N, C-alpha and C positions, 0 to 999 in steps of 0.2 A: 642629556636627553636628546635623542635625534628628532629632527623636525618631522612632524606628521605629514604624510602625503595624501592628496586626494586621488580618487580613482582616475581623474583626468591625467594623472602622471603615469598611468599604466596602460600598456597596449595589449589588447586581447585578440588572439587569432581564433576565428570560429571555423572549425573544420567539420564538414559533413557533406553528404550527398545533397543535392539541391532540389531536384524535382519532387522527391517524395517527402522531404523534410522542410520545405520552404516556409510553412507556417510555424514550425518549431524554431527555425532560424530567426524569424521575425520576433517571436516571443522572447527568445534569449537576448537578442540584440536590443530590443526595447527595454528589457529589464536592466541591462548593464548601462544603457544610455540614460535611463531614469536615475541611476545612481552616479551619473556623471563619468562614465567610463568611456575610453576610446576603443573603437572596434576596428579590426582589420578583417574584412569579409568581402566576398565576391561582390556583394551588393554595392560596395563603395570603390571598386577598383577603377571603373571608368575605362575609356579606350586607351590602349597602349601599343607601342611598337614592339611587343614581346609575344612569344608563344604563351598560351594560357597557363601552362604548368610553370613556366619561368616567372610569370607574374605572381602566381600563388606562392611559390617557394621564396620569392623575393620579399613578399609580405610577411612570411613566417620569420624571416631573418630580422625584421624590424620589430617583432613582437616580444613581449615579456612573458605572457601566459598563453598556453595552448589549450583550447577547449574543443573537445571532439565528442560528437554524438552520432551513433550509427544505428540504422534500422536493419533492413534485410536486402540492401542493394550495395554493390561495389561502387557503382557510379562510373564517371568518366575514366577511360583507360589511356595511359600514356603508351603509345605504340612501341617505342624503342625498348622499354623495359618490360612491358606487359603488366605493369603494376597500376593500380588505381591512383587517382590524384590524392585520395585520402591516405593511402599507404605512403606515398612519397612525401606528403606533408608531415605525416607522423615521423618518418625517418629523419627529415630535416629538423624537426623539433627536438628529437633525441640527440642528433649531432650537435645542436646548439646548446643542449642542456637546459632547455626551457622547462618550466614547471607545467605539469599537465593535469587536466581533469578529463576523464573519459566516461561516457555513459552509453549503455546499450538499451534499445527499446525492449521492454519486457516481452518475452515470448508468448505470454498469454493475452497480450493486448490486441484487440481486433485491428486488422490492418488490411488494406486493399491488396488483392492478389496481384494486381498489375505492378505493384511496387515490391514484389518478392522475387529475387533471383532464383533460378533453378539450375539443375545440371552442374556443369563444371564451374560456373560462376558462383553458385551456392557453396561448393566445396572450397573454393579459394577464399570466399568471405569467411567461412567458418575457420579456416586455418589462420587468417589474420586476426580474428576475434580471439582464438585460442592463444596466439602470441601476446595480444594485449593483456589477457587475463593472467598470463605468466609474469608480465613485466610491471603491471599496475593493479591497484585495487579499483575495481569497476563498480559503478552503481547503475541500477536500472531506472528507467523512466517509463511513464505511460502517456499522459496527455501533454500538450505543449505547456500548459501552466505548471504541471508537475515538474517538467524539465527545467523551466526557467526558475522556479522556486528553488530547486536543488542546486542549480548553478550559482545563484546569488548567495544562498546560504553557505555553500562550500567555499565560495570566494571570501566571504567575511570571516570564516573560520580558518582558512588556510593562508591567506595573504600575510597576516602577521607572523605565522610560522615560517614563511618563506622569506622574511626580511623586509616586507613592505609594511612600514609602520604607519598604517592608514588611520584616519579618523573614522571609527565605525559607528558613531552616534546616529547618524542619519540612516545607515543601513539597518541597525538594530531596530530602530523605530519603525521603518517600513516593513521589516520582517514580522514584527509583532502585529502590525495592522493586517498584514497579509494572512497571518496564521488565523486571525479571527474570521476572516472571510473564507479561507480555505477549509477550516474545520466545519463551518456551517454548510459549505458545498458538499463536503464529504458525507455529512449526515443525509443529505438529499440524494447523492449519487455515489454511494460507497464503492461500487464496482468500478467507477471511473477514477475516483480520487484516492484510492488506497495506496499505501506505500510511501506517503509523504512524511517527512520528519518535521517536527515543530518543537519549539520551546514554550512552555506554559508556566506562568507563575500560579502556584496552587497552595491551598491549605489542605493538608492531608486529613482524611477521616479514618474509618475502620477498615480492616482487611479481613477477607474471607477466603476459604478454599474455592477455587474455580470449579464449577461442576463439569461432569464428563462431557456433556453436549457442547459447552463452550470450548473446552480443550480440543475436541475433535474438529470443530469448525475452524479454529485458529491454528491447527496443527501444533498444539502445545501439549506437553506431557501431563496427563492427569495424575494428581498426587504430588506434582512438583511445581504446580502453578497456583498463584494467588491472584486475587483481584482486590483493588483498594479504591475506596471512594475518595472523592476530593471535591473541593469547591474552588472554582477559578477566581483568582483575585480580581481580575478584570470583570466588573459587574456586567458589562454588555456581553462579553463572551459567556459568562456563567448563565445568563438568561437564555442564550441561544442553544446551549448544549442540552440534549435530552438525557434521560436516565442512563441509556447504554453508553453515552459518551462521557459520563461522569464516573467511569470505572477505568482504572489502569491495570492491565494484566502484566504479569512478570513470572518467569520460570527460573528455577535453579538459583545460581548466584545472584541474578537480578532480583529474584523474589526475596532472597535473604537480605539483600541491601535495602529493598523497599520496605520490608517488614521492620527492619531495625530503626526506621525513622519514626519518631514519636507522633502520636495523633495531635493535630493542631499545629504542627510545624509548617511554616510558610517557606517554600523553596521554589526554585525554577527547575522543572523537570524536562528532560528530553524524551519525547514520545514519537512513536510511528503509528500512522493509521493502519488498522488491520480489518479484514472482513473475511467471511467464509460461511459455508453452509454445512449443516449436519443432517445427514439422511439416515433414517432408520425405518424398519418395517413394523407396523402395528397390526395386530390381529383384527379381523372382522368377525364379529360374533352374531349368532342367530339363536333366538330363544325357541326351544321346542316344548310345547305343552305336554304335561304328563297327567294321566288320569289319577284322581284321588284314590287313596288306599281304601279298599272295601267297597268301591262303587259297584263292581260286578255282582257281588253277592246280594246287595240290596236290590239291585234292579231285578234279579231273578226271583226274589221272594216278595216283591212289593205287594202283590195282591193278597198275601196271607198275613201281612203285618197290620196291626192296629195303628191308628194315627199316632198314639203316644209312643209306641215302640219305634215307629219310623222316625219321629222327632228325636228320640234318644240316640238312635243309631247315627242320624245325621249330624248331631252335635259332636260325635266322636270321630267324624271324618277328618283327615289331615287336609288342609287347604291345598289346592293344586300348586305345585312349585315348578315353574318352567326350567328346563335344563338349558344351560348356555353352552353352545358348541362353536368351535372355530370353523368358519367356512372359507376363509381366505386371508390375504394380507394386503395392506395398502401402504404405500410409501409416504412417510411424513417428512417434510423438509422444513427445517428451522434455519432462519438466516440471522447471523450475528455480525455486528460491527463494533468497533471500539478503538482503544488506544493501547499500545504496547510500550512498556517502560524500557528505555535504552540508556538511561543514565541521568546524572544531575549536572546542571550547568556549573562549571567550576568558576 
């Protein structure tokens, strides 16, 4: 059995533009440092008798793992090649055969316009992103906490696959603690914290067909999607979750897999936070009063009727029934959030 390594034995290179992603860099660096990892990043380069790009590429050469995250800027450009520092660092990592994790800022996430390239720079950035998508599996991120959570989760999942036989006990414990906090935050700010992946220990309950409104909100297929109730094994987490969060949604083969698990089974499921709106038009009605049947004939002959005859005719009248007509439509918006099933922890 090989000796287990700590994260202190692994060097990570953080690759990104700086001005627009400085807070994101800090968040990722702090998370890795919290797990006792070594960082190679501009923040730690110090003063050197080298050109900036030479320093960056030299640090890539010293690294084991290459972590890149990109928003909507190319960043600093190396004048000789016309390529950005980020592109050159990636090429060096490829040349060295480093293991890589790459993340793109979600296109729907709000972002300051001053940090968005346009014109030719925007085209060059798109071309670089297209290249990355051809060569690697990319994940998206939103907030800085979302990014740092995904990075640390991916590291603990991928490092053993890549031959780093690390002790993951500390990491798994911190991830479970973070999941508890992150899921609570997602309930309060679902549009900010959507798209995060978590592992939760649960006891499964009943399953039902997801309704049409839920499917539309989550962009899932109506008739091929189920929802299943659960109880979180962690009592503190179970008490924090509201009713919407105690449902796991799944479609097609994932639905079949989730349905096949017996009620009451305790397992660790992998889920992703999801949210969405369903919009539909509802009619606006107006009631139009209608005169009772026979009222005109009675009115015309009232003077010639005896009191008894009038009372007998009055008893035979049909009570006025208002007619309901549509005079317009109003938009009804329903908001949903919850968890999407993506697998079982093996």
